[in-house]
C-alpha atoms as a printed R data frame, in Angstrom:
    type eleno elety resid chain resno       x       y       z
1   ATOM     1    CA   MET     A     1 133.950  86.633 -38.316
2   ATOM     2    CA   PRO     A     2 130.216  86.728 -38.991
3   ATOM     3    CA   GLY     A     3 128.400  89.881 -38.051
4   ATOM     4    CA   LEU     A     4 131.231  92.315 -38.782
5   ATOM     5    CA   ARG     A     5 130.176  95.482 -40.491
6   ATOM     6    CA   THR     A     6 130.058  94.890 -44.255
7   ATOM     7    CA   ILE     A     7 132.931  97.192 -45.090
8   ATOM     8    CA   SER     A     8 135.312  95.593 -42.606
9   ATOM     9    CA   LEU     A     9 134.414  92.097 -43.756
10  ATOM    10    CA   ALA     A    10 134.888  93.180 -47.350
11  ATOM    11    CA   ALA     A    11 138.312  94.525 -46.464
12  ATOM    12    CA   CYS     A    12 139.273  91.218 -44.853
13  ATOM    13    CA   LEU     A    13 138.017  89.235 -47.825
14  ATOM    14    CA   MET     A    14 139.903  91.466 -50.221
15  ATOM    15    CA   ALA     A    15 143.048  91.040 -48.178
16  ATOM    16    CA   CYS     A    16 142.678  87.264 -47.890
17  ATOM    17    CA   SER     A    17 142.195  86.936 -51.621
18  ATOM    18    CA   GLY     A    18 145.457  88.744 -52.232
19  ATOM    19    CA   VAL     A    19 143.925  92.099 -53.250
20  ATOM    20    CA   MET     A    20 145.363  94.851 -51.084
21  ATOM    21    CA   ALA     A    21 142.849  97.194 -49.475
22  ATOM    22    CA   GLN     A    22 143.120 100.644 -51.031
23  ATOM    23    CA   THR     A    23 141.008 103.085 -49.039
24  ATOM    24    CA   PRO     A    24 141.938 104.283 -45.551
25  ATOM    25    CA   VAL     A    25 138.765 102.718 -44.105
26  ATOM    26    CA   GLU     A    26 139.624  99.370 -45.672
27  ATOM    27    CA   ARG     A    27 143.206  99.518 -44.438
28  ATOM    28    CA   GLY     A    28 142.063 100.536 -40.972
29  ATOM    29    CA   GLY     A    29 139.464  97.769 -40.924
30  ATOM    30    CA   TYR     A    30 142.109  95.263 -41.917
31  ATOM    31    CA   LEU     A    31 144.466  96.316 -39.107
32  ATOM    32    CA   VAL     A    32 141.779  96.580 -36.412
33  ATOM    33    CA   ASN     A    33 140.152  93.266 -37.343
34  ATOM    34    CA   THR     A    34 143.320  91.216 -37.913
35  ATOM    35    CA   ILE     A    35 146.732  91.820 -36.413
36  ATOM    36    CA   MET     A    36 145.707  94.427 -33.813
37  ATOM    37    CA   ALA     A    37 142.700  92.306 -32.785
38  ATOM    38    CA   CYS     A    38 141.115  95.312 -31.077
39  ATOM    39    CA   GLY     A    39 137.827  93.462 -30.683
40  ATOM    40    CA   ASN     A    40 139.506  90.775 -28.613
41  ATOM    41    CA   CYS     A    41 139.378  93.269 -25.725
42  ATOM    42    CA   HIS     A    42 137.032  96.040 -26.847
43  ATOM    43    CA   THR     A    43 134.088  93.915 -28.060
44  ATOM    44    CA   PRO     A    44 131.909  92.268 -25.395
45  ATOM    45    CA   LYS     A    45 131.733  88.484 -25.473
46  ATOM    46    CA   GLY     A    46 128.879  86.094 -24.804
47  ATOM    47    CA   GLN     A    47 128.962  83.217 -22.336
48  ATOM    48    CA   ASP     A    48 130.436  81.027 -25.076
49  ATOM    49    CA   GLY     A    49 133.364  83.410 -25.384
50  ATOM    50    CA   ALA     A    50 132.390  84.532 -28.890
51  ATOM    51    CA   PRO     A    51 132.331  88.272 -29.635
52  ATOM    52    CA   ILE     A    52 128.902  89.938 -29.763
53  ATOM    53    CA   ASN     A    53 129.391  91.570 -33.120
54  ATOM    54    CA   ASP     A    54 126.332  93.814 -33.107
55  ATOM    55    CA   ARG     A    55 128.054  95.552 -30.176
56  ATOM    56    CA   GLN     A    56 131.422  95.654 -31.894
57  ATOM    57    CA   LEU     A    57 134.077  97.731 -30.091
58  ATOM    58    CA   SER     A    58 131.602  99.077 -27.522
59  ATOM    59    CA   GLY     A    59 133.681  98.029 -24.505
60  ATOM    60    CA   GLY     A    60 134.378  94.605 -23.198
61  ATOM    61    CA   MET     A    61 137.046  92.777 -21.280
62  ATOM    62    CA   HIS     A    62 137.526  93.495 -17.572
63  ATOM    63    CA   PHE     A    63 140.959  93.389 -15.973
64  ATOM    64    CA   ASP     A    64 141.474  93.335 -12.209
65  ATOM    65    CA   THR     A    65 145.199  93.300 -11.504
66  ATOM    66    CA   PRO     A    66 147.461  94.385  -8.643
67  ATOM    67    CA   SER     A    67 148.090  97.602 -10.609
68  ATOM    68    CA   PHE     A    68 144.622  98.533 -11.868
69  ATOM    69    CA   ASP     A    69 140.978  97.601 -12.229
70  ATOM    70    CA   ALA     A    70 139.863  98.523 -15.726
71  ATOM    71    CA   THR     A    71 137.408  97.620 -18.471
72  ATOM    72    CA   ALA     A    72 138.223  97.959 -22.173
73  ATOM    73    CA   SER     A    73 136.721 101.236 -23.381
74  ATOM    74    CA   ASN     A    74 133.884 101.933 -25.775
75  ATOM    75    CA   ILE     A    75 135.726 103.019 -28.932
76  ATOM    76    CA   THR     A    76 132.692 103.389 -31.187
77  ATOM    77    CA   PRO     A    77 131.669 106.893 -32.413
78  ATOM    78    CA   ASP     A    78 128.923 107.211 -29.795
79  ATOM    79    CA   THR     A    79 129.069 110.830 -28.593
80  ATOM    80    CA   GLU     A    80 128.011 110.105 -25.013
81  ATOM    81    CA   THR     A    81 129.784 106.879 -24.075
82  ATOM    82    CA   GLY     A    82 132.331 106.385 -26.860
83  ATOM    83    CA   ILE     A    83 134.868 108.492 -28.761
84  ATOM    84    CA   GLY     A    84 132.427 110.404 -30.975
85  ATOM    85    CA   THR     A    85 133.500 113.777 -29.593
86  ATOM    86    CA   TRP     A    86 137.224 113.064 -29.819
87  ATOM    87    CA   SER     A    87 139.284 114.702 -32.538
88  ATOM    88    CA   ASP     A    88 141.464 112.662 -34.881
89  ATOM    89    CA   ALA     A    89 144.477 113.981 -32.975
90  ATOM    90    CA   ASP     A    90 142.919 112.819 -29.684
91  ATOM    91    CA   ILE     A    91 142.576 109.262 -30.983
92  ATOM    92    CA   LYS     A    92 146.098 109.189 -32.364
93  ATOM    93    CA   LYS     A    93 147.491 110.598 -29.125
94  ATOM    94    CA   LEU     A    94 145.812 107.881 -27.100
95  ATOM    95    CA   LEU     A    95 147.047 105.155 -29.455
96  ATOM    96    CA   THR     A    96 150.651 106.308 -29.295
97  ATOM    97    CA   THR     A    97 150.979 107.784 -25.796
98  ATOM    98    CA   GLY     A    98 148.135 106.245 -23.780
99  ATOM    99    CA   VAL     A    99 146.740 109.597 -22.657
100 ATOM   100    CA   ARG     A   100 143.045 110.484 -22.991
101 ATOM   101    CA   PRO     A   101 141.907 113.968 -24.111
102 ATOM   102    CA   ASN     A   102 141.245 114.854 -20.462
103 ATOM   103    CA   GLY     A   103 144.850 114.022 -19.578
104 ATOM   104    CA   VAL     A   104 144.049 110.799 -17.725
105 ATOM   105    CA   PRO     A   105 146.164 107.808 -18.811
106 ATOM   106    CA   VAL     A   106 144.633 104.525 -19.872
107 ATOM   107    CA   ALA     A   107 145.592 101.376 -18.005
108 ATOM   108    CA   ALA     A   108 148.891  99.760 -18.963
109 ATOM   109    CA   ILE     A   109 147.043  96.803 -20.525
110 ATOM   110    CA   MET     A   110 146.566  99.068 -23.570
111 ATOM   111    CA   ALA     A   111 149.625  98.367 -25.716
112 ATOM   112    CA   VAL     A   112 150.550 101.946 -26.617
113 ATOM   113    CA   ASN     A   113 154.233 101.162 -26.083
114 ATOM   114    CA   PHE     A   114 153.843  98.895 -29.145
115 ATOM   115    CA   TYR     A   115 151.454 101.141 -31.114
116 ATOM   116    CA   LYS     A   116 154.079 103.882 -31.016
117 ATOM   117    CA   LEU     A   117 155.484 102.220 -34.149
118 ATOM   118    CA   LEU     A   118 152.321 102.755 -36.216
119 ATOM   119    CA   THR     A   119 153.023 104.718 -39.383
120 ATOM   120    CA   GLN     A   120 151.188 107.976 -39.969
121 ATOM   121    CA   GLY     A   121 149.273 106.358 -42.808
122 ATOM   122    CA   ASP     A   122 148.120 103.489 -40.614
123 ATOM   123    CA   LEU     A   123 147.148 105.860 -37.790
124 ATOM   124    CA   ASP     A   124 145.024 107.827 -40.268
125 ATOM   125    CA   ALA     A   125 143.483 104.575 -41.525
126 ATOM   126    CA   ILE     A   126 142.621 103.332 -38.035
127 ATOM   127    CA   VAL     A   127 140.928 106.634 -37.213
128 ATOM   128    CA   ALA     A   128 138.984 106.513 -40.486
129 ATOM   129    CA   TYR     A   129 137.782 103.004 -39.707
130 ATOM   130    CA   LEU     A   130 136.795 103.788 -36.131
131 ATOM   131    CA   ARG     A   131 134.733 106.698 -37.464
132 ATOM   132    CA   SER     A   132 132.910 104.279 -39.763
133 ATOM   133    CA   VAL     A   133 131.761 101.616 -37.286
134 ATOM   134    CA   PRO     A   134 128.226 101.841 -35.856
135 ATOM   135    CA   ALA     A   135 127.918 103.962 -32.723
136 ATOM   136    CA   VAL     A   136 126.874 101.852 -29.744
137 ATOM   137    CA   LYS     A   137 125.756 103.433 -26.488
138 ATOM   138    CA   ASN     A   138 127.481 101.595 -23.655
139 ATOM   139    CA   THR     A   139 128.851 103.202 -20.527
140 ATOM   140    CA   VAL     A   140 132.108 101.648 -19.370
141 ATOM   141    CA   PRO     A   141 133.319 102.234 -15.792
142 ATOM   142    CA   LEU     A   142 136.333 104.460 -15.354
143 ATOM   143    CA   PRO     A   143 139.573 102.676 -14.442
144 ATOM   144    CA   ILE     A   144 140.733 102.464 -10.850
145 ATOM   145    CA   TYR     A   145 144.490 102.752 -10.492
146 ATOM   146    CA   LYS     A   146 146.154 101.022  -7.559
147 ATOM   147    CA   GLN     A   147 149.653 101.978  -8.652
148 ATOM   148    CA   GLU     A   148 151.180 104.544 -10.963
149 ATOM   149    CA   VAL     A   149 150.741 103.585 -14.625
150 ATOM   150    CA   ARG     A   150 153.998 102.032 -15.830
151 ATOM   151    CA   ARG     A   151 154.799 101.170 -19.435
152 ATOM   152    CA   THR     A   152 157.912  99.320 -20.506
153 ATOM   153    CA   PRO     A   153 159.269 100.742 -23.793
154 ATOM   154    CA   TYR     A   154 159.193  98.091 -26.499
155 ATOM   155    CA   PRO     A   155 162.604  98.201 -28.245
156 ATOM   156    CA   ASP     A   156 161.317  97.591 -31.781
157 ATOM   157    CA   ALA     A   157 158.776 100.409 -31.463
158 ATOM   158    CA   GLU     A   158 161.465 102.965 -30.656
159 ATOM   159    CA   ASN     A   159 162.806 102.956 -34.236
160 ATOM   160    CA   PRO     A   160 160.262 104.107 -36.866
161 ATOM   161    CA   ILE     A   161 159.788 101.997 -39.991
162 ATOM   162    CA   THR     A   162 159.094 103.512 -43.402
163 ATOM   163    CA   GLU     A   163 156.603 102.150 -45.914
164 ATOM   164    CA   GLU     A   164 159.518 101.586 -48.282
165 ATOM   165    CA   ALA     A   165 161.402  99.496 -45.709
166 ATOM   166    CA   MET     A   166 158.353  97.266 -45.238
167 ATOM   167    CA   LYS     A   167 158.832  95.840 -48.707
168 ATOM   168    CA   ASP     A   168 161.311  93.573 -46.920
169 ATOM   169    CA   PRO     A   169 159.252  90.689 -45.426
170 ATOM   170    CA   VAL     A   170 161.354  90.550 -42.246
171 ATOM   171    CA   VAL     A   171 160.903  94.267 -41.626
172 ATOM   172    CA   ARG     A   172 157.174  94.014 -42.314
173 ATOM   173    CA   GLY     A   173 156.990  91.074 -39.929
174 ATOM   174    CA   ARG     A   174 158.713  93.144 -37.244
175 ATOM   175    CA   TYR     A   175 156.160  95.905 -37.798
176 ATOM   176    CA   LEU     A   176 153.184  93.545 -37.680
177 ATOM   177    CA   ALA     A   177 154.463  91.809 -34.551
178 ATOM   178    CA   ALA     A   178 154.864  95.197 -32.878
179 ATOM   179    CA   VAL     A   179 151.413  96.595 -33.713
180 ATOM   180    CA   GLY     A   180 150.010  93.168 -32.860
181 ATOM   181    CA   HIS     A   181 151.818  93.483 -29.486
182 ATOM   182    CA   CYS     A   182 152.904  89.831 -29.711
183 ATOM   183    CA   MET     A   183 155.716  90.313 -27.224
184 ATOM   184    CA   GLU     A   184 153.375  91.754 -24.619
185 ATOM   185    CA   CYS     A   185 152.327  88.162 -23.948
186 ATOM   186    CA   HIS     A   186 155.321  86.181 -25.180
187 ATOM   187    CA   THR     A   187 157.840  87.855 -22.853
188 ATOM   188    CA   PRO     A   188 158.188  87.106 -19.120
189 ATOM   189    CA   PHE     A   189 156.390  89.608 -16.871
190 ATOM   190    CA   LEU     A   190 158.537  90.327 -13.824
191 ATOM   191    CA   ARG     A   191 157.685  92.786 -11.052
192 ATOM   192    CA   SER     A   192 154.869  94.274 -13.151
193 ATOM   193    CA   VAL     A   193 157.082  94.981 -16.181
194 ATOM   194    CA   SER     A   194 157.939  93.012 -19.323
195 ATOM   195    CA   ASP     A   195 161.524  91.756 -19.385
196 ATOM   196    CA   PHE     A   196 162.275  92.630 -22.998
197 ATOM   197    CA   SER     A   197 166.003  92.932 -22.367
198 ATOM   198    CA   ASN     A   198 166.527  89.377 -21.136
199 ATOM   199    CA   GLY     A   199 163.454  87.431 -22.181
200 ATOM   200    CA   LEU     A   200 162.105  88.738 -25.494
201 ATOM   201    CA   GLY     A   201 160.009  85.945 -26.971
202 ATOM   202    CA   LYS     A   202 160.838  83.481 -24.194
203 ATOM   203    CA   GLY     A   203 157.205  83.133 -23.108
204 ATOM   204    CA   GLY     A   204 156.138  81.858 -19.716
205 ATOM   205    CA   ARG     A   205 153.612  84.566 -18.855
206 ATOM   206    CA   GLU     A   206 150.446  83.157 -17.274
207 ATOM   207    CA   PHE     A   207 146.909  84.186 -18.243
208 ATOM   208    CA   PRO     A   208 144.109  82.963 -15.984
209 ATOM   209    CA   GLY     A   209 140.571  82.910 -17.352
210 ATOM   210    CA   PRO     A   210 137.414  80.830 -17.710
211 ATOM   211    CA   TYR     A   211 139.509  78.440 -19.805
212 ATOM   212    CA   GLY     A   212 141.857  77.799 -16.855
213 ATOM   213    CA   VAL     A   213 145.395  79.147 -17.020
214 ATOM   214    CA   SER     A   214 147.218  79.460 -20.311
215 ATOM   215    CA   VAL     A   215 150.954  80.040 -20.491
216 ATOM   216    CA   SER     A   216 152.532  81.891 -23.399
217 ATOM   217    CA   ALA     A   217 154.878  79.834 -25.538
218 ATOM   218    CA   ASN     A   218 158.551  80.366 -26.245
219 ATOM   219    CA   ILE     A   219 158.577  81.681 -29.835
220 ATOM   220    CA   THR     A   220 162.309  82.245 -30.190
221 ATOM   221    CA   SER     A   221 164.472  80.251 -32.598
222 ATOM   222    CA   SER     A   222 165.518  77.772 -29.910
223 ATOM   223    CA   PRO     A   223 165.103  74.271 -31.418
224 ATOM   224    CA   LYS     A   224 164.344  72.782 -27.996
225 ATOM   225    CA   ALA     A   225 162.402  75.384 -26.024
226 ATOM   226    CA   GLY     A   226 161.109  77.454 -28.920
227 ATOM   227    CA   ILE     A   227 160.049  77.102 -32.559
228 ATOM   228    CA   GLY     A   228 163.443  76.474 -34.126
229 ATOM   229    CA   ALA     A   229 162.464  72.907 -35.064
230 ATOM   230    CA   VAL     A   230 158.890  73.787 -36.037
231 ATOM   231    CA   SER     A   231 157.976  74.110 -39.713
232 ATOM   232    CA   ASP     A   232 156.673  77.317 -41.277
233 ATOM   233    CA   ALA     A   233 153.340  75.606 -41.937
234 ATOM   234    CA   GLU     A   234 153.013  74.603 -38.274
235 ATOM   235    CA   ILE     A   235 153.769  78.144 -37.108
236 ATOM   236    CA   LYS     A   236 151.154  79.548 -39.491
237 ATOM   237    CA   GLN     A   237 148.612  77.005 -38.242
238 ATOM   238    CA   ALA     A   238 149.283  78.063 -34.653
239 ATOM   239    CA   ILE     A   239 148.871  81.762 -35.487
240 ATOM   240    CA   THR     A   240 145.735  81.516 -37.615
241 ATOM   241    CA   GLN     A   241 143.969  78.442 -36.222
242 ATOM   242    CA   GLY     A   242 145.202  78.137 -32.652
243 ATOM   243    CA   ILE     A   243 146.459  74.597 -33.225
244 ATOM   244    CA   ALA     A   244 149.849  73.735 -31.716
245 ATOM   245    CA   PRO     A   245 152.452  71.730 -33.651
246 ATOM   246    CA   ASP     A   246 151.553  68.637 -31.599
247 ATOM   247    CA   GLY     A   247 147.910  69.031 -32.649
248 ATOM   248    CA   HIS     A   248 146.360  70.247 -29.388
249 ATOM   249    CA   LYS     A   249 143.988  73.217 -29.382
250 ATOM   250    CA   MET     A   250 145.632  76.258 -27.843
251 ATOM   251    CA   LYS     A   251 143.860  78.346 -25.198
252 ATOM   252    CA   PRO     A   252 142.952  82.059 -25.277
253 ATOM   253    CA   PRO     A   253 143.736  84.921 -24.962
254 ATOM   254    CA   MET     A   254 145.667  84.741 -28.259
255 ATOM   255    CA   ALA     A   255 143.357  86.155 -30.938
256 ATOM   256    CA   TYR     A   256 143.339  83.326 -33.478
257 ATOM   257    CA   ALA     A   257 139.896  84.291 -34.835
258 ATOM   258    CA   TRP     A   258 141.273  87.692 -35.805
259 ATOM   259    CA   TYR     A   259 144.614  86.434 -37.124
260 ATOM   260    CA   ALA     A   260 142.748  83.990 -39.360
261 ATOM   261    CA   HIS     A   261 141.981  86.942 -41.660
262 ATOM   262    CA   LEU     A   262 145.587  88.023 -42.153
263 ATOM   263    CA   THR     A   263 146.812  87.919 -45.740
264 ATOM   264    CA   ASP     A   264 149.080  85.033 -46.642
265 ATOM   265    CA   SER     A   265 151.914  87.498 -47.284
266 ATOM   266    CA   ASP     A   266 151.522  89.059 -43.838
267 ATOM   267    CA   VAL     A   267 151.580  85.649 -42.152
268 ATOM   268    CA   ASP     A   268 154.685  84.809 -44.185
269 ATOM   269    CA   ALA     A   269 156.263  88.070 -42.998
270 ATOM   270    CA   LEU     A   270 155.513  87.266 -39.358
271 ATOM   271    CA   VAL     A   271 157.155  83.857 -39.727
272 ATOM   272    CA   ALA     A   272 160.173  85.384 -41.483
273 ATOM   273    CA   TRP     A   273 160.633  87.800 -38.583
274 ATOM   274    CA   LEU     A   274 160.132  85.107 -35.931
275 ATOM   275    CA   ARG     A   275 162.973  83.125 -37.503
276 ATOM   276    CA   THR     A   276 165.312  86.016 -36.666
277 ATOM   277    CA   LEU     A   277 164.640  86.008 -32.917
278 ATOM   278    CA   PRO     A   278 167.695  84.895 -30.946
279 ATOM   279    CA   ALA     A   279 167.225  81.576 -29.172
280 ATOM   280    CA   ARG     A   280 166.299  81.768 -25.506
281 ATOM   281    CA   GLU     A   281 165.992  78.632 -23.397
């Protein structure tokens, strides 16, 4: 991703070359700029759809839904329009509960029901990285709520995972899929809530945009409706390049440009976890 701040790009390059990032800022940069894909919403995009990287994380995507009208916040350290006056605890509270320092909730599009699983070390790292990005002055309109904010608990985020447990690739894949909020899109959305109980991974959610309407895929182990008959290499290509097994280019909003910088071992872990999802037709 050209234009990223040097330290975050360095972290991605280190990760992609198989060298694990060591400092909190590097770890935070890796998470924010890969699996969490924060810039996919929080960085403004040009008319070509590419992120404007000199305004990284300064507020971006606009959502007008039956439940709310909201724009992704400025999460740079700017003291007037961003989070520069927030404490570390304020940032962590928002990430894991969805409540701002002033007590106002953020719109339900923010995946805090998934981020609840973040380890303390990763929360610290994300905060350290957000403190390090350039402050950009950009006022973002306050959200307008048309209904009460509703968040569907994500089952896998309700059971904490230890760093030790993540040595198991399947467990690490479960963690990455949670903080990457994969199932926010790949689960049917019924009556304004995600149907995790009956449709986890089944896909079918529609996403209208300038690209038309994209529909999330079934990523369960079903050999007919899902990815049960798809090779590991084809799944990895879909995640990191946005190319479907049949060769067609997949549409947004999946953040392929961010996932392209995941380490090989993390992509392997995601695939290992996906193979465990029960088949849903």
